[in-house]
C-alpha positions in Angstrom: 30.3 -13.6 -8.9 28.6 -12.0 -5.8 30.6 -9.8 -5.2 30.6 -8.3 -8.9 26.6 -8.3 -8.2 27.0 -6.6 -5.1 29.6 -4.1 -7.1 26.7 -3.4 -9.9 24.1 -2.7 -6.4 26.4 -0.5 -5.2 27.0 1.3 -8.6 23.7 2.2 -8.8 23.1 3.1 -6.0 25.7 5.7 -6.0 25.0 6.7 -9.7 21.2 7.8 -8.8 21.8 9.5 -5.4 24.8 11.6 -6.6 23.2 12.3 -10.1 19.8 12.9 -9.8 20.0 13.8 -6.4 17.5 13.1 -3.6 14.3 12.9 -4.5 11.5 10.1 -4.3 11.9 8.7 -7.9 15.9 8.4 -6.5 14.8 6.4 -3.5 12.9 4.4 -6.2 16.1 3.5 -8.0 17.9 3.0 -5.0 15.0 0.4 -3.4 14.3 -0.8 -7.2 19.0 -1.9 -7.3 19.0 -3.0 -3.5 15.8 -5.2 -4.4 17.2 -6.7 -7.5 20.7 -7.5 -6.0 18.9 -9.1 -3.4 16.8 -11.7 -5.0 14.3 -9.7 -7.1 10.7 -11.2 -7.5 12.3 -14.7 -6.2 13.3 -13.0 -2.6 10.4 -11.3 -2.4 8.2 -14.4 0.1 11.2 -13.6 2.5 9.8 -9.7 2.9 10.5 -8.6 6.8 6.5 -6.4 7.1 7.8 -4.7 9.8 10.1 -3.0 7.2 8.4 -3.0 4.5 7.9 0.3 2.7 5.6 0.7 0.1 1.4 -0.7 -0.8 0.6 -4.4 -1.8 -2.6 -6.1 -1.9 -2.8 -8.7 1.1 -5.1 -11.2 2.4 -7.9 -9.7 4.9 -10.6 -12.1 6.8 -13.5 -9.6 8.8 -16.8 -10.1 9.9 -19.7 -9.2 7.6 -22.8 -7.8 9.4 -25.9 -6.2 8.2 -28.8 -5.6 10.9 -31.7 -8.0 10.6 -29.1 -11.2 9.4 -26.8 -13.5 10.7 -22.9 -12.7 10.4 -20.5 -14.3 7.4 -16.9 -14.9 7.9 -15.7 -13.2 4.7 -11.6 -13.1 3.2 -11.1 -11.0 0.6 -7.7 -8.8 -0.6 -7.5 -5.5 0.9 -4.7 -2.7 0.0 -1.8 -2.3 3.1 1.2 -1.2 3.2 3.2 2.3 4.5 3.8 4.8 1.8 6.7 7.5 2.0 5.6 10.6 3.8 7.9 13.8 5.1 7.1 17.1 6.4 9.7 19.9 6.7 10.0 23.3 7.9 9.9 25.9 5.6 10.7 29.7 5.7 7.0 31.4 3.7 3.9 30.3 4.6 2.3 27.9 5.4 5.9 27.2 6.9 5.5 23.6 5.9 6.7 21.6 3.2 4.6 18.5 2.9 4.7 15.2 0.6 2.2 12.7 2.3 1.0 9.5 0.6 -1.3 6.1 1.8 -1.4 3.2 0.3 -5.1 3.2 -1.2 -6.4 1.4 -3.9 -5.6 1.8 -7.6 -8.2 -0.9 -9.1 -11.3 -3.0 -7.5 -13.8 -5.3 -7.5 -16.8 -6.1 -6.1 -18.2 -9.1 -4.7 -21.2 -10.3 -3.0 -22.2 -12.7 -0.8 -25.7 -13.6 1.1 -25.9 -13.4 4.7 -27.4 -16.3 6.5 -30.3 -15.8 8.9 -32.0 -12.4 7.4 -35.4 -11.4 9.0 -37.8 -11.2 6.4 -37.8 -7.8 4.8 -33.6 -7.7 4.8 -31.8 -8.2 2.0 -29.6 -10.9 2.6 -26.8 -9.1 -0.1 -23.9 -7.8 1.2 -21.3 -6.3 -1.3 -17.7 -5.9 -0.1 -14.5 -4.5 -2.5 -11.9 -6.9 -3.8 -8.7 -5.2 -3.8 -7.1 -6.2 -7.4 -4.2 -3.2 -7.3 -2.9 -0.9 -5.0 0.0 1.7 -5.0 0.8 4.9 -2.9 -0.9 8.0 -3.7 -2.7 11.0 -2.4 -5.7 10.1 -0.2 -9.3 10.2 -1.7 -11.9 10.6 0.7 -14.5 9.0 -1.9 -13.2 5.9 -1.5 -10.7 5.8 1.6 -11.3 6.9 5.5 -8.2 9.9 5.7 -7.4 11.6 9.0 -6.4 15.2 8.7 -4.1 16.5 11.4 -5.8 20.5 11.4 
């Protein structure tokens, strides 16, 4: 049974690679095929985060601070991951072709907590985002801090 499953996986990988040429879509099919062959959703808990390529919701802890108030430890969900990115030289200006994606928020909700020991006249409310869905996409500067290399 294991050999048959591996043969199906190898067939899917070669089929995607040779008939659709190498593209992000092909890479996605290959990754999906291997993921399903290795164990699918049941195998997700054993993901090696050092080698993980993709974007996922992950728990994140930080200290909420505001001038005039005490600090409060907060745990939320944030987007985390690494996305496919590549550059290659071309002969025409601007002499480089690039495909750059970042792990970013697809859907969020906002939570509000009350900070302790606030001075008189200071609003004790602190609002922060909670990630509901994340994806690899173009960096949108209105929601994500992007680093440009110009």
